C-alpha positions in Angstrom: -29.1 14.0 2.1 -29.0 14.4 -1.7 -29.7 10.6 -2.1 -32.7 10.9 0.2 -34.1 13.8 -1.8 -33.6 12.0 -5.1 -35.1 8.8 -3.7 -38.2 10.8 -2.7 -38.6 12.1 -6.2 -38.0 8.6 -7.6 -40.9 7.4 -5.4 -43.1 10.0 -6.9 -43.3 12.5 -4.0 -43.8 16.2 -4.7 -40.9 18.6 -3.9 -41.3 20.7 -0.8 -39.7 24.1 -0.1 -37.0 22.6 2.1 -35.9 20.1 -0.6 -36.0 22.8 -3.2 -33.7 25.1 -1.2 -31.4 22.2 -0.5 -31.1 21.3 -4.2 -30.5 24.9 -5.1 -27.7 25.4 -2.5 -26.0 22.1 -3.2 -26.3 22.0 -7.0 -22.9 20.8 -8.1 -23.5 21.6 -11.8 -22.1 24.8 -13.1 -25.1 26.3 -14.9 -26.2 29.1 -12.7 -29.2 27.2 -11.4 -32.3 29.1 -10.2 -35.4 27.9 -8.3 -37.2 27.7 -11.6 -34.5 25.6 -13.3 -34.2 23.3 -10.3 -38.0 22.8 -10.2 -38.0 22.1 -14.0 -35.2 19.5 -13.6 -37.0 17.9 -10.6 -40.2 17.3 -12.7 -38.1 16.1 -15.6 -36.1 13.8 -13.3 -39.4 12.3 -12.0 -40.7 11.7 -15.6 -37.6 9.9 -17.0 -35.9 8.2 -14.0 -37.6 4.8 -14.6 -36.7 4.8 -18.3 -33.1 5.8 -17.5 -32.8 3.0 -15.0 -34.0 0.6 -17.6 -31.5 2.0 -20.2 -28.7 1.6 -17.7 -29.4 -2.1 -17.2 -28.5 -2.5 -20.9 -25.0 -1.3 -19.9 -24.8 -3.6 -16.9 -25.3 -0.7 -14.5 -27.6 -1.8 -11.7 -26.8 0.6 -8.8 -30.0 2.7 -8.6 -28.6 5.2 -6.2 -25.6 5.9 -8.5 -27.9 6.1 -11.6 -30.2 8.6 -9.9 -27.2 10.7 -8.7 -25.6 10.7 -12.2 -29.0 11.6 -13.7 -29.5 14.6 -11.4 -25.9 15.9 -11.4 -24.8 15.4 -15.0 -27.0 13.6 -17.5 -30.1 15.8 -17.1 -28.5 19.2 -16.7 -26.1 18.4 -19.6 -29.1 17.5 -21.8 -31.0 20.6 -20.8 -27.9 22.7 -21.6 -27.6 21.1 -25.0 -31.1 22.0 -25.9 -30.7 25.5 -24.6 -27.6 26.0 -26.7 -29.3 24.5 -29.8 -32.2 26.9 -29.5 -29.8 29.8 -29.8 -28.4 28.5 -33.1 -30.1 28.6 -36.5 -28.5 25.2 -37.4 -27.7 21.9 -35.7 -25.3 21.9 -32.7 -22.2 19.7 -32.7 -21.1 18.8 -29.2 -17.7 17.0 -28.9 -17.1 14.5 -26.1 -13.5 13.6 -25.3 -12.7 10.7 -23.0 -10.2 7.9 -22.7 -11.3 4.3 -22.6 -13.7 3.4 -19.8 -14.9 7.0 -19.1 -18.4 6.2 -20.1 -18.7 8.0 -23.5 -21.1 5.4 -25.0 -23.3 5.3 -21.9 -23.4 9.1 -21.7 -24.3 9.5 -25.4 -27.1 6.9 -25.3 -28.7 8.4 -22.2 -28.3 12.0 -23.2 -29.7 11.2 -26.7 -32.7 9.7 -25.0 -33.1 12.8 -22.7 -32.7 15.2 -25.6 -35.3 13.3 -27.5 -37.7 13.5 -24.5 -37.2 17.3 -24.5 -38.3 17.4 -28.2 -35.1 17.5 -30.1 -33.6 15.0 -32.5 -30.1 13.8 -31.6 -27.5 11.5 -33.2 -24.3 10.1 -31.8 -21.2 9.6 -33.9 -17.9 8.0 -32.8 -14.5 8.9 -34.2 -14.4 5.1 -34.7 -17.1 5.4 -37.4 -14.5 7.4 -39.4 -11.9 4.6 -39.6 -10.4 3.9 -42.9 -11.6 0.8 -44.6 -10.0 -2.5 -43.8 -8.0 -2.6 -47.1 -6.9 1.0 -46.6 -5.6 0.3 -43.1 -3.8 -2.8 -44.3 -1.9 -0.7 -46.8 -1.3 1.9 -44.1 0.2 -0.7 -41.7 2.5 -2.0 -44.4 3.9 1.6 -44.8 4.1 2.3 -41.1 5.1 -0.7 -38.8 4.3 1.4 -35.7 0.6 1.2 -36.4 -0.1 -2.1 -34.7 -3.8 -1.4 -34.1 -6.4 0.9 -35.5 -7.1 4.0 -33.4 -4.2 6.5 -33.5 -4.0 9.5 -35.8 -3.8 8.6 -39.5 -6.2 5.6 -39.2 -9.3 7.7 -39.9 -10.8 9.3 -43.0 -10.7 12.9 -41.8 -12.1 14.2 -45.1 -15.1 12.0 -44.7 -15.6 13.3 -41.2 -15.5 16.9 -42.3 -18.0 16.1 -45.1 -20.4 14.4 -42.7 -20.3 17.2 -40.1 -20.6 19.9 -42.7 -23.7 18.1 -44.1 -25.2 17.8 -40.6 -24.5 21.4 -39.7 -25.9 22.6 -43.0 -28.6 20.1 -44.0 -30.5 20.0 -47.3 -34.2 19.6 -46.7 -34.7 16.9 -49.3 -31.4 15.1 -49.0 -30.6 12.7 -46.1 -27.1 12.6 -44.6 -25.2 9.3 -44.9 -23.6 8.6 -41.5 -20.7 6.1 -41.7 -20.7 3.2 -39.3 -18.0 0.8 -38.3 -18.3 -2.8 -37.4 -15.4 -3.8 -35.0 -16.2 -7.5 -35.3 -15.7 -7.6 -39.1 -12.6 -9.1 -40.7 -11.9 -11.4 -37.8 -11.9 -8.4 -35.3 -9.8 -6.1 -37.5 -13.0 -4.2 -38.3 -14.5 -2.6 -41.4 -17.1 -0.2 -42.6 -20.7 -1.4 -42.5 -24.0 -0.1 -43.9 -24.2 3.7 -43.3 -27.1 5.2 -41.4 -29.3 7.7 -43.3 -30.5 10.6 -41.3 -33.1 13.2 -42.4 -33.1 15.8 -39.6 -30.8 16.3 -36.6 -30.9 19.0 -34.0 -27.9 17.9 -31.9 -24.8 15.9 -32.9 -22.8 14.1 -30.2 -19.3 13.4 -31.6 -17.3 11.3 -29.2 -13.9 9.7 -29.1 -10.7 9.0 -27.2 -8.9 11.9 -28.8 -11.7 14.1 -30.2 -10.6 17.7 -29.9 -7.0 16.9 -28.9 -4.5 19.3 -30.4 -0.8 19.1 -31.3 1.7 20.0 -28.5 5.2 21.5 -28.7 7.8 18.8 -29.4 9.6 19.8 -26.2 7.1 17.8 -24.2 8.7 14.6 -25.5 12.1 15.5 -24.1 11.2 13.9 -20.8 7.9 12.1 -21.5 5.9 9.9 -19.1 6.0 6.1 -19.3 5.5 4.0 -21.4 7.2 6.4 -23.9 10.7 5.2 -23.1 12.8 4.2 -26.0 14.0 6.3 -28.9 11.5 4.4 -31.1 8.7 5.3 -28.7 9.6 8.9 -28.9 9.7 8.8 -32.7 6.2 7.3 -32.7 4.8 9.8 -30.2 6.2 12.7 -32.1 4.8 11.4 -35.4 1.3 11.0 -33.9 1.5 14.5 -32.4 2.4 15.9 -35.8 -0.4 14.0 -37.5 -2.9 15.7 -35.2 -2.5 18.7 -37.5 -4.6 16.8 -40.1 -7.5 16.6 -37.6 -7.8 20.3 -36.9 -10.3 20.9 -39.8 -12.5 18.2 -38.2 -12.3 19.8 -34.8 -13.2 23.1 -36.3 -16.7 21.7 -37.0 -17.2 21.1 -33.3 -19.1 23.9 -31.5 -18.2 22.9 -28.0 -16.1 20.2 -26.3 -16.8 18.2 -23.1 -13.8 16.6 -21.4 -14.3 13.4 -19.4 -11.2 13.7 -17.2 -10.1 10.7 -15.0 -8.0 12.1 -12.1 -5.7 9.1 -12.6 -5.5 8.2 -16.2 -3.9 4.8 -15.3 -7.2 3.6 -14.0 -8.5 3.2 -17.6 -6.3 0.1 -17.8 -8.1 -1.4 -14.8 -11.5 -0.4 -16.2 -10.6 -2.2 -19.4 -9.5 -5.4 -17.6 -12.7 -5.3 -15.6 -14.8 -5.1 -18.7 -12.9 -7.9 -20.4 -13.3 -10.2 -17.4 -17.1 -9.6 -17.5 -17.1 -10.5 -21.2 -15.2 -13.7 -20.6 -17.5 -14.6 -17.6 -20.5 -14.1 -20.0 -19.0 -16.7 -22.3 -17.6 -14.3 -24.9 -14.0 -13.9 -26.1 -11.8 -11.3 -24.4 -8.3 -10.2 -23.9 -6.0 -11.4 -21.1 -4.6 -8.9 -18.6 -1.2 -9.0 -20.4 -2.9 -8.3 -23.8 -4.8 -5.4 -22.2 -1.6 -3.9 -20.8 0.0 -4.0 -24.2 -3.1 -2.6 -25.9 -3.7 0.3 -23.6 0.0 1.2 -23.4 0.1 1.3 -27.2 -2.5 4.1 -27.1 -0.6 5.9 -24.3 2.5 5.9 -26.5 0.6 7.4 -29.4 -1.2 10.2 -27.5 -0.4 10.1 -23.8 -3.4 11.3 -21.7 -1.1 12.9 -19.2 0.3 15.2 -21.9 -2.7 15.9 -24.1 -5.8 16.2 -21.9 -4.8 18.6 -19.1 -4.3 21.6 -21.5 -7.9 21.2 -22.7 -9.3 21.4 -19.2 -8.1 25.1 -19.1 -9.3 26.1 -22.6 -12.1 28.4 -21.8 -13.0 29.5 -25.3 -14.0 26.1 -26.6 -14.3 23.6 -23.8 -17.7 24.1 -22.2 -17.5 21.4 -19.6 -15.0 19.3 -17.6 -16.1 16.2 -15.7 -13.5 14.9 -13.2 -13.9 11.2 -12.6 -12.8 9.2 -9.6 -11.4 5.6 -9.8 -14.9 4.3 -8.9 -16.3 6.2 -11.9 -18.1 8.7 -9.7 -18.0 12.4 -10.6 -15.8 14.3 -8.2 -16.1 17.7 -9.9 -18.1 19.2 -12.8 -17.0 22.7 -14.0 -16.5 25.1 -16.8 -12.8 26.0 -17.4 
């Protein structure tokens, strides 16, 4: 029934009383919807759906029904909520977005940035990847710590730079643009390095996303009997070290006003999502990792900060986490709620 109603809007039909009542009763989003808010969302949905479908094609998302459903149930109400929250602040809003690989962080940020712009607010997206240390700094880091095979885990970022950037975005100077660091993953033969920063004059909303954005240190007792692939004594030493290094990121997390958690019900599916993405890259004529390389790559990150340990506590943190999105293996949203 919901798909039929959304298709009706997509085709340009006016909403009738029956459909309005249906949408109000069956609204899965947790923002205390009213007739007025549903009607506003309906008109906005009609205005932007074609543009959003076009945007999604750039991410190789072609299922129109799924796009319309995601737009109605998550992307639009989330964008509206962001602008409402910004309007109650006398400074820019920083929204954190936590999600493991494959949860759609990049897609979400691009679409929500577009929607926020449509609503009259300026928005910028920053990834924790943009805060990576320079190539030379990471080479020295790896020489001192043989556990750090790839960039990504705690200690491979310039936390002080992140704090500086978010402070400048939260407290902008009218005549001084903010320099946003950017990272080119293809540089240095795939090792990656900083590239030309982006200068930003005015921002209302900052989307700060990453695979462990907002994650906090846990008691060391959780590593007494950890989940796979934390198996050997060396694995446990590495996991404990990464857990300890999260302390260094707490000042960065303090600059985040609210946190959204993209929460796959089975974290192991992220490995299959990565394999699917790599196969598509290879089919398109690009280079990509083999399944065995992906297994090794993903399990490295699980050993550093295991999603089974670090994400569930945040889904219950009412004071800071404003939204939890549970994700099925087919990437559909099974539940959207506030802790």
